[in-house]
N, C-alpha and C positions, 0 to 999 in steps of 0.2 A: 184462360192462361194469361190473354192480354191484360186483364183486370188485376191479376196477381203480379205481373211485370210491372204495371204502372203504380201499384201500391208500393212494391219494393223500391221504386225510384223516389217515391216520396218519403219512405222510411230512411232511406239512405240520407236524404237531406235532413230530415229529422236528427238523424245521429249526429251530424255534423253541427248541430246547434245547441250541444249539450252546456257549453260554457256560457252561451247567452241565457240559457234557461236558468242555470245555476246562478248566475249574477242578478238577474231579474228576481228570482225567488229570494235571494237573501236580501235585497233591497226591500221588497214587499213585505217579508217577515219582520225586519226591523221596523219598517214604517207601521205596520200592524200592531207591533208591540207597543210602539210609542203612542199610537192612537188609543189603544187600550188603556195604558197607564195614564194617559191624560184625556180620559173619556169626556169630561166635562169641556174642555177646550176643544176636543174634536167635535162634540155636539154644537157648540157654538159656531165653530169655523164651518161646519157642514150646513148649518141653517143660514149662514151669511152668504156662503157660496150659491147655495139653491135660491135664495132670495135675490141675489145679484143676476144669475141666469133668467129668472123670471122677470125681473125689472127690465134687463136688456131685451128680452123677447117682447115685452110690452112696448118699448120704444120702436123696435123694428116693425111690429104690428101697426103702431100709428104712423110711421113714416110710409109703410105701404098703403095704409089707408088714404093718406093724403096725396101720395104719387099715383096709385093706381085707381082707387075708388071714387076720386072726386067726379062728381057729376053722374055716377051710378048709384042712385040714392037708395035702392033696396039693399046693396051690399055695403054701402058706406056706413049707414048707421051702425050695423051688426058688427062690422070690423073695427069701427071707432069704439063701440062699448067693449068689445073684447081686448082691444088695447089698452083702454082705461082699467079694465079689471086685472089685467096682467102687471101693469103699472102699480095700481094700488096694492095688490097682494105683495108683489116684490118689495115695494117701499115699506109696507107693514112688517114684513118678515126682517127686512134689514134694521128697522128701528125699535123691534120688539121681539129680539131672537130668543129670550127666556120664555116669554108667553107663546111663541111660535113652537118652540121645542115641547112645551107642556101640551099644546094641542095636537101636534103630531104623535107624541107619546100616548096620549089618550086613545088616538085612533088606532095606533098599533096594539095596543093592549086589547082593545074591543075586537080588532081584527084577528088577533091570535086566539082569543077565547072562542069566536064563532067559527074559525077554521079548525081549531083543536076539537071542539065539540062535534063539528061535521066529520071530521076525519076518524074520530073515534066511533061515532055512530055508524058510518058507512063500513069501517072495519069490522065491526061486530055483526052487523046486518049482512053483509056479503060474504065474509069469511073466505076470501080468495085464498089461494096457495100462499102459505107463509103470512097468513093475515095478522099473526101477532105483531109483526113488525110495523105493519100499518097502524095497528092498535097502540103500539108503543110510540110510534111518532105522533100520532093523535093526542095521546096523554101528555107527552112532552110539550107538544105546541100549547095545549090547553092550560097546562101548569105555567108555561111561560107567560101568557096572557094574564093568567090570575096573579102571578108575581108582579108583573109590571102594574096592573091596576092597583094592587094591594098597596104598592109604595108610591102610587102616584099621588100628588104632583112631583114629590121630591125625586123620584126615579126619573123624570124627564131631563134632568140635567146631565145624566150619564148614559142614559139608555141608547140614544141614537149614536153617540160616540162609540160606545161599546160594540154596538152592532156593525157599525162602519170598520172599527179596529178589527173585529174578528173577521169579518169578510175579507179585508186586505191581507190579514195574517194568513188565513187558509188558501187564498189565491196565491201568495208566495209560496207556501207549502207545496201546492200543486206544481208550481214551476220547478221547485227542488226536486220533486219526484219525477218529473218529466226529464229533468236533467240526468238523474241517476239511470233511468230506463234509456235514455238516448246514448250515455256513455257505455251501458251494457251491449247496446245494438253495434255500437262502433267496435267493440272487441270480437263480435262474432265474424 
C-alpha cells in the first residue's frame, strides 16, 4: 500500500506538468520536421557537432596528459596517443564532413543488414510468443540496411539527418502523448 501511495504522489506531480510536456513536445515535433525537411543540412550539422565534441575531447585528454601524466611514463604515452587520436579524428570530421557522412552511412547500412539478418534468423529459429512481430522487425531492419547500401554513397548526404530528424520528431510526439495522459490524470 505504501508503494501505491508513493506512486500516486509521483503521478499527481506528473499530472501537473502537462503544459510543459505539451510545450516541449510541440517544439521537438517542429524541430524534428525541420530536420527531416532539411536532412542534408541536418546531416552536415550533426557531423560538425560530433566532430567538435571529439576535437574538444582530444584537447581535454591532451591537457590531462600534460597536467597529470607527466613523469608517469607508462600512462603518459598511452594518454598522449589517445588525445592525438581524438584530436585527429575530430579535425578530420570537421574538415571533411561529406566524407565522414559517407563513412558513417556505410557503417550504418552494414550494421542494419547484419542486425536485420540476425533478428530475422533468431525470430524464425526461436519462434517465441508473437514471434511474427520480431520477424517483421528483423525484415524491416534488413530492408532498411539494404536500402541504405543500395543508394550509398548518395544516401549519405541525407540518411543521418533523416534519422536524427525522425528521432527528434518522435521524441516530441512522445511528450505530446504524455501531456494528454497528464491532462487526463488531472481531470480524475
